[in-house]
N, C-alpha and C positions, 0 to 999 in steps of 0.2 A: 365688559369683555374687552379683550384686549385686542388691538390691530392686527392682521394678518396679515406678511408680507412674505411674495414669495418672489423668487428669484431664481432666474435659468440661464444656461448654460450649454449649447452647444457640443458634446463630448463625443467623439467619432461619428456615430449612425443617428444618435437620440438626443434629445434632452434631457440634462441634468435639473433636476427643481429640486430646489432648497427650500424648505415655507417655518416662519419664525411667526411664536404667539398663538397658538392655534391651543399646542395639545404641552402639559406639563407644568404648567404656568406657577408651580413654586422650584422649580429646579432653576439653579442658577442661571444656567444655559441652555435653553434645550431648541432642538431644530428637526426637523425631517426632512429625509434623503431619500427623492426619490428615479430609479433612472429605470425607463421599462416601467414592467409591472414590480418592480422590486422597491422595494418601503424598506425605512430604516427607521425608529425613531432614538436620537442620541442624546444626552441628559448628560449634564456636569454639575456638580457639588462643591463647593470646598469648603472645610473648616472650620469655626471661627476664630481658636485656637493655633498656634503650630504647636507637633509634637517635641516634648524637649526628649535628651539621652539618645537620639538614632543620628547614623553620619550616612544616611542618603535619602532622596526622592519620597515622598511616600505618595505614590501613585501607584491607584489601583482601576482597571481596565478590565473591564466584564462584556462581552460579547454573548447574547442569550438568545438563542433559536426559541420557537413557537412554530410547534408545529401544523397550528393550526396557519399562520403564514403560507405554509404548501399545501392546507385541506387534507391537512392530515393528522389523525387521532396518533397519541403515542401506543406503542408498543408493550409498554412496561404492563405488570400486573395491574399498578395502580393506575395508569391511562392517562399519567399525568408526568411533563418533564423533570427528571432530574435533575444530577449534577451534568454543567457542561462536557458536551463529549468532542472528542478529539476534534473535527473539524471547530467547533467553538473554540476550542482552548486556541489553538494556531489563529482564528481568525483575533482572537484579541492578542497573541504575540504579533502580528501585521499589524496593527496598530501601537504596539505599547512600544517596543521599536525603534520607530522614528519621532514618538512625541515626547517621550523622557529627556532624550537631548535638548529638546528645546525650554522643558522648564526652567529656568536660576538656577545654578548652584545654592545649595544653603538653606534652600526653600521647606521651610516643616510643615507649610499647611498642608493635612490630608486631602488630595483631591481623587475623586470617584468619576472615571466616566462610564458610563454604560451606553453601549449601542443595542435595543432590540428589535430581530427582523419582525416586522408585523404582516409585511407580505412577499411574497417569494415564487417569480413566475417562475422557476427551476429556468431559466434562459441566460436572463444576468446575474452576476455571480455579488452576493452585496459584502465580503469583507473588503472591499476596495473602497467603500460607498462610505462605510464607518468609518475608514482612519479620514474621509474628507468630513462629513459629520463633528468628530471629534476638535480637528481641528478649526472648524467654522465654528464651534462651541467654545471653543479656549478665547476662540478672537472676535469672539462680541464678550466675553465674560472679563468681570475685573480682576481675574490672574495672568501675573504675568506669564508672559509666553514672546518667543522670536519667531513664531510663524509669523506667516501661515504658513500649510505645508499641500501639496497636492499632491493626489496619490491615482493614479493608473495602470490597469492591466495591458500590457503591450504581447500582441497574438504575431507570428509570424506564418503566413498563408502561401504555399507558392512563392511568390517574389516580392512580395506586399509584406505591410506593416497593418496590423490592424489595433484601433484602441477598444479596450473593455470589450474582447471579445463573448461569446457565445461559450457554453457547455462545449458545446457540438463544435464550433469552429476550435477551441482552443483541443478538443481531439483528433480534430483533423489537423491542424497544426502542427511546428516541428516546436516549438519557444512558446511557455506561457511564463510569461515575465512579470513582476510588479513596481513598480518604481514611487518612490518615496522621495520627495523635491521640497527643499525651500529657494530661494529666490539664488540665494552661495551657489547651491547647489545640490548633488547626490546626498539624502541620507538615509536610506534601507535599499534594497535591492533581494526577490526571494524569488527567486524562478526554478522550474522543471524543462526539462530539452529535452528533443531526442536525438541527440551526440550533433547540438547545433554550434557552428566553427566560431570561435574567439571575435572575429569580427563581426556578424551577424549579431553576438550576444550584446558587444558594444554599442553596434549602429540603433539598437533596441534602446539599450540605456540612453542612448542619447536624447532619440526620438521620445519615450516619455517626461524625459526631463524637458526638453523645449512643449509636450501638449500641458504639461503640468503647470509652467505658468499663465497660459488660460487661468485656471483653478484658483490659482492665488491673487490671479489680478480680481474674480469676483470674488472672492473673499474680502482682500481687500476694499471693497466695494463695501461688503457690508458690513462691516466694524468699522470705516469711516461715515457709516449713517446711524447703526445700530448698538454699535461697542459701547459699554461701560467705560469710563475710567479707571485706568491699573491702580491697583489697591498696595501698599507701598509695606517694604516688609524688611527687619531686619534678619538680613542672612548673619546665619552663624558662623565665626570665623576665630580660630585658636587665638588668643592675648599676640599682639605685636612682642610685647617683653618675653613671651614664651618662647615666638619663632626665631627669634634675634639668638637667645641662652641656648636651643637647639642646635641652630648654625653654628657657634662660634663653639660650643663641646664636642661637636663631630670635627668642625673642619674640612681638610678634602681627606678625612678618610673613606669617607663613604665610594670615592672612587677607583679607589681603589681596592676596597672589598668588590664593585665590583667587577674592576680588572680582575678579582682573583675569580670569579664566578658565582661573586652574591655570598659566601656559603657562613660572612661574617656577620649578615643586616641582621640576623638576632642577639646578637653579643654585644653588638652594638646600643640595640635597644633598650636592651637592660639595664647598659652602663649609663645612658642617659637618665634613664628614667629614675634610675636609684642615689644619680647625684643630683638632679634637679626636683625631686619629689617634694620637698619640703618647700621648695619656692612658689612654682606652680601648681596649681587645679592636676591630675594626673590626665585630665580630658584632653587640657590645652597642649599636652605634652604629647602623648599618641599624636594630635591630628598636626603634630608640629611634625614632632621627625618622621610621619609617613610622608609628610608632603617632601620633606628633604632628602625621600627616597626614592619617588617618584619624578626630581626633578634633576638628581645625579646620575639615575639612570639614562635618561632621555637624551642627559647631553653627552654622557658618553657614548652611547647609541651613532650619535647626530655627530661629534669632531671625532672618534675612533671608527666608523665602519665598521664595525664588529662589535659582537653580544657579549654578554657576561659568562656566557658558555663555551666564551673562545669561537665559535665558529664565525663564516663570513656571513656577507647578509642574505644570501643565498642559496648558505649551504644549508641541507636534509640531514635532521641527527640521523642518529644506527639504527637500521630497518632490519627490520626478522620478521618471517612468514614461516604457521606450520600446519600445516593440516592433520586429520585423524587425532584429535587430542584426546577426544572423550569417543570409550568405545562404542559405545551404545545408541550415539548419535545418530541420524539418520545423514549427519555433517557435520563436519566442527572444522572453526580456520582461527588460530590465534595469531594478531598483529599485534606485530611492539615496534615502536618511534621514540626511542627516546627512553624517557621513562613513563609516559603513556602508553599501554599494553589495554587491550578490548580481546575478549576471546567470546565469539559467535559461534551460534549452537545452530542446525536446521532440522526443521522438522518438515517434514510428506505428509499429507495427507488427502482423503478423496473430496469429490465435488461438495458432501453435507458439510464438510469443516467451512466452507467459509464462511468469514463475518458476514451477520449481515447487522446493517448500519439504520438505525434511525433516526434521520438529517431530513432537513429542507431541502438536503443536492437530491439531483435526478437518480444520481449513484446509490444502489440499493444492495449490493453484495461486493466483500473486498475478496480475491483471493490470493492475493499478496499482504504479507503483513511484517511490520519488522519493529522490533518491542524495544527501546532501553532501557539499560537499567543504572542506577548510580549511586551504588552501595555505600559508606560514610568510610568504609575501610578505603577505596581506592585513593584517597586523600589520606590519610593514615588518622583520622575523626572518628569520634564517639559520639555518634547520636542518633534520635529516635525513628526505628525504621515503620514511616508509616506508607500515605496514597500513591501514587507514581505522581510526580508534580510537572508544572509547565514545564519548568525545564527539557523532563525526559522526554516531556508528549513530545514537546519541537525538534529534541534533536533526534527520537528515533523517528517522528516523520522525514525530517529530512536527510535520511541515509535512506530511507524507503522509498523517495522521487529521483532520487540517485541512480536505486536501482533498478526501478519497474521498469525503464524501457527498455532494459537489456533483456526482460526474461523472454521465455519462450512464448508462447499464446496457446491457450486450453484446448485446443487443437491437437496441438504439438508436443503437448507433456500437459493432462488431464489432471495436475494434482493442484489440491491447498497446498500453499506455501508460508511456512510461518518463521521466522529468523529471529530469537533473542541475542541479541548483545548484552555482553556483561562488564562490565567495563570493573578491570582488577586493578588501573592504575593510573591519576590521572597525571601530566602535567602539559595542558594545552591538547585543546582538537580533539577529542573523543569521539565527536561524531564524525570528524571525520577519517581516526582509528576505526569505527565503526561499519563506515561502507567498503575498509579493505577486509575487515576479518569475514564483513557479510559475501562477499565476491570468492573466499575462500572459504569458505562453508558451501555455499553453492556449488561449486566446481568440486566441492571432496563433494557431496549430496547425491552427484552423477543430475543435476541442472542444467540441462542445454542451454548456458547464455550464449548471446548474440556471440559479446566483449567482456573483459573484466573489465571494472569499473573502479576507480580511487581516487580519493581527494586529498586535499592538503587548506592548510589554513593562513590566509596571509595578514604582516601585519601593519602597522603604518607608524612611525614617529617624524613628529614634524613641529618645526616651529625656528624663529629667527629666518623667515624665509628660506626654508630649506626641507626636505624630505626624505626617509630613508624607507624603505620596503622589505618588509623582512620575510622570509618564506622561512615556512615551520614554524609558526609561532610557538614560546611553551607560555607556561600560565604567567608569570611575572612578565612575560613582554605582554601579554592578551590585558592582564591587568591594568599595568602603568601606561597601554600602549592610547592610540585616538583608532582602530579601525579592527575590525573580527572579520577579513572577505572569506569566506569556505567557499570549494572552487569544487567538484567533483565531478568524470567523466573519464571518458574510454581513450584509445590512442587518436580516435578520431572527432572527438569532442566535448563539449561539456553535457551534462546530465541534471546537472543540478547544483548551483549557489546562490548563496546568501550572506547579504553585507550586512554589518551594524558596525554605527560610526559614535565615535562623543566628539563630534566639532558637528557645525553647525550646517554639512553642506564639504563634497571631497567633490573633486575637479574629478572631468574626463581624464585630463594625463594620469594621474594617478592611477586611475582603473584601469588605461591601458594597462602600463606597467604591471597590472597588481596579476591581470590576465595571463601576459604572456611570462613571467616568471610561473605559474602557479601551471602553464601550462607546461614548462620545463620540468619540474620537481614531481606533476604528476606521470610524465611518464617514466622517472626513477622509479616512482615506486611499484607502477605496473609491471616494472621489470624484475623486482622483487620477487612479485609476489607467481610471476609465469617462473620461477627460477623454484619456487617453491610445489608448484600444480601448473603443468604448462598449458591443461584444458581439461574439461569436465571429463570428471570420472567415463568409464563408457557402461559401466553397469550401476544401477544403485545397490544400497546399503541392505544387506540382507535380510535385517529391520524395518526396514522400508517397505509399504505395501507396492505393490505393485498393481496398475492401473489396465486394463483393458476395455478397448471402447469398441459398442455394434453401433449400429443405425440400423434403425427398422421405418417404415412408415409413419409416418405421425398417427392416421387413425390405428394404426394396431397397437397404441400405446395404450390403451383401455385394457388391451390382452392380457397384458404383462402386468400392470399394476393388481386389476383385478377389482371386485363389486370393494367399496370399500380398503383399498389395498389389499387386502386379503393375502393376494396372488404374491404377491414383490414379497412381504413382510415371510411367507412359508417356506420364498424361495432364498432369500437371507437367511432365516434360521436351518434350512436343509444342507447349505452350502455353507456358513458359516464369511459370506461376503457382504460386503457393501455398494449397495445398487444406485444409482444415483439417474433419472430420467429429467429430459430435457424436454421442451413442445416440438424443438424440431425433431422428433426422434432418434436422436444420441443418448446412448444408453452409456454410461462408463458402471465399472463392475469393477472393485477395489480390492483386494487377498493380495496378502501375504504367501499362500499358497495359489502356485500353478494350477492344480488339480482341481482344487474348491472353483476355479476363476472356469475355468473352461467347461466344470461341469454347470456353473450357473450359466453360461453365455449356452451353452445346449439346450436346455431351459427356455430361455428366451426365444434362443430362434424356433426350437419347434412351435414354443407360442404362437409366433409370427408366420411360421409357415404355411403358405398357401397348400391346400387338398385340390390336387388335379387327377383328371383319371388318368392311370396307368399306372401312379405312384404306387410303389411298395414302403410299406411301414410294419413294424415290429410291435403288437401292441399288448394290456393285460385285456382279457374279458372281465370286464365286470358286473353284468348283469346276464343271468337265461331265462329268455322268454320260449314262451310255447312255439315261435315262428323259427326262432334262430337265438345271436348270442350276439350282443353287444358287445365294443373293443373299443376303447380308450384311444386310440392310434397317435393321437398327441396330448398335449394336458389340456382337459378340458374340451375336446373336442372327443367326439364318438362316432363310430359308424357300425349299423347290423350284417353281422354275416348268415344269411338266410340257413338253415336245414340243410337243405341242397346243393350248398357253397360250403359246410366243413369238410366234405374230403373223406366222405365215408358214409358209401350208399346202403349200408345194411341199417343208420342208426335213424332210430324212429324220436331221439330227444336230445335236443342238443346237449343233455349233462353225458346221454350216450359218447360224445368227443373229446370235451372241454371244461373244464370247470372253472368258477369263477378263482378269477388271482393268475390261473396260466399265461403264459407269454405267448403267443401268437403270430408266426408271419401274415399278411394278407395282402391284399392287392385291390386297390381302388376298382371298383366295372363302372361303378353310375354316382352320378350325384341330382337328384329329383332337381324338378321344378321348385320345391319348398328348401331345396340347402341339404337337404337329407343326404347321408353318404352309404352307399350300399354296398360292400364291402368281397370277397370272395378268401379263401382260404386254397380253397382246391386250383385254382386257377394259380397259384404258386405251387402249392404241389403237382401241380403236371409239368410245370417249366423245368423245376428244379432234378438235379442228376440223383437218379440213387448210388447208395454208399461203393464204392469200386467202381462207377464209370468214369467216361469220361462226359465232360458238361455236354449241355447241345450245342451242337455246330461241330463239337471235337469230336472227330473220326476217324481219327489214330491213323488218315490218309487211305483209310478207306470208303467205299460208297455206302452212307450209310441204310439198311435194311427197310422195306417199303412196312408205311404205321398202317396197321389196320385198327378203325376205330372200333374204340369200347363199343359193344352192344350185351346185354345179358340174356339174349339165345342165338345160336343160329342164325343165319337169314338161310329163307326157303328160297328151294332150288324151283320148285314147281312138277316134280319127279316122284312118286312112289318109289322107297327104297326098295330094292331086287325082291324077289319072292314074298311082298305083301301082297292080298287081294285088296281090290278094290273095296272103300269102303260100303257097309250094305249088300253085300256081293257075299 
């Protein structure tokens, strides 16, 4: 049996425990990572032979959630985990983005990293632990790796930074930031925030980077004790002769092409491939030409301090914003920035349309959903439409995270909100364009957001000891540049950001400059959005459902639901509304018709209304008994009107006065010890004014006549009538 090795490092308020040698012995490297009662198994395997005919690193990172980890049984029909959900996809991307740049370029062996959540205490988040585990497993494996890398989550509560905050602390604070870094610098940042100032975000990144150094030292210690020798491999590169031939054929023409906007690159590609096609393999020529294109672009930007489009380094592309594009949508917004264009539609629904989550996190429902679609026509391509990809899930989640802090609470706006962003044209930073389009759609739909949100992507070109920050990067600047730094927020501060780099670390100076430039650009974009729609519309679309909220005492919820839910179903069928009830007694009624909603509200109020002595009701006669009539005064609540209280002294049977189905007005005169309600129709008739007479209390300015009590015969005077002899005489 393999020997068990255990290593610990105090991280924040808890020890982080790494164990090797106990599980998954046939993997190239396997390690368990534990923090609190959250436990992950991270494994690494590598193919023995490299893949041929590819120009990328064949790295696959899978993050597997097992619901047994949180003591849950899957909610699907098969009661088995299916394809990874959104949270698992995002966690996998969180590890992939910083790890991929640390594998050597030209490495073509397939590498698969699988992080399996075995235990989730629903307090400590497992996603950053997967990154620590992946880095440690690569460090001890024979795979060439430029790490190790540390990963921590940083929260900001009050005036203090918190390392690896719990779910509850994240909800309480204004910042939820993940920092992954090497010794050299920051590799990746992912954050959601509640209008956090740039200074706080920068301090949090710096703080997380410093804490990561302890994790890096721990991994170096593990690697020195247990690490395998790194494998030797031959990275594929184009033949030097082909590189030289392509460079000679191009001369200095590529710089002129970039100076003119880059429109002639494809013509040059065709010319070079045709000219040298017989002398060198096409694969070598294509790679050599691509390298020359990248080098020429980077040199052009660094030396001339401007970009192929003619823009200055900090200049935005042309902006345009419109609302109300879709006639039947509840809200829509079209945002265009250069060649990037996104159309977002907003749909409002009832609380019952919240998304139910089947994950290991404590969250069980979502009322705000943002989906992002990237069809092939957006880049002028032809490809098969299939299932939503990881990139689309990641971009949609980033925009969702940026917008969520600005949404009204369910108490203020009791709707489920779904946004769908359709990328119509793509040339750089469609995720940030979807943030802008979503802001327009929300305001067009009448959602009272706290503040508009906009986003922009920052780029970086570095080399020869200098660098250039690029505001609002285009596709070619993203492809050939070193950094993609997406920053979204309001006038006050940041709501989301995402940093990806192709280097092995970026300095704090670069990050500070990028945040400052992004802030200025964001404010320009917000001005353009406010020109299209200054604030949220005061009324909803006529096609959107209207939501009305009433509150009842929680113990009366059962009266509304009824046995087996029959009563609430009957109300919904009768009024054509949707009714959602929460345990705290809040009830939301949804309907496009205000009349139907008010009818449902009236029924609910009647069902939960208290019956008190002296209260007057108009109800329907439901049964006739020998002693009186039963009247339904409230839904499901009856009282009895005795024969003498029906108001007709000549009646000998209740059917002489009323019949089943009649509506009569009655007054509650008694509620006995058994809760039975006694009613009187006579009490109402006596107090009601006769037709043509003023109501009781209104005498027209004259004294009211004395009332004589009703009697079936005149009262006795004690004297005989005049002229009649006494009885018996």
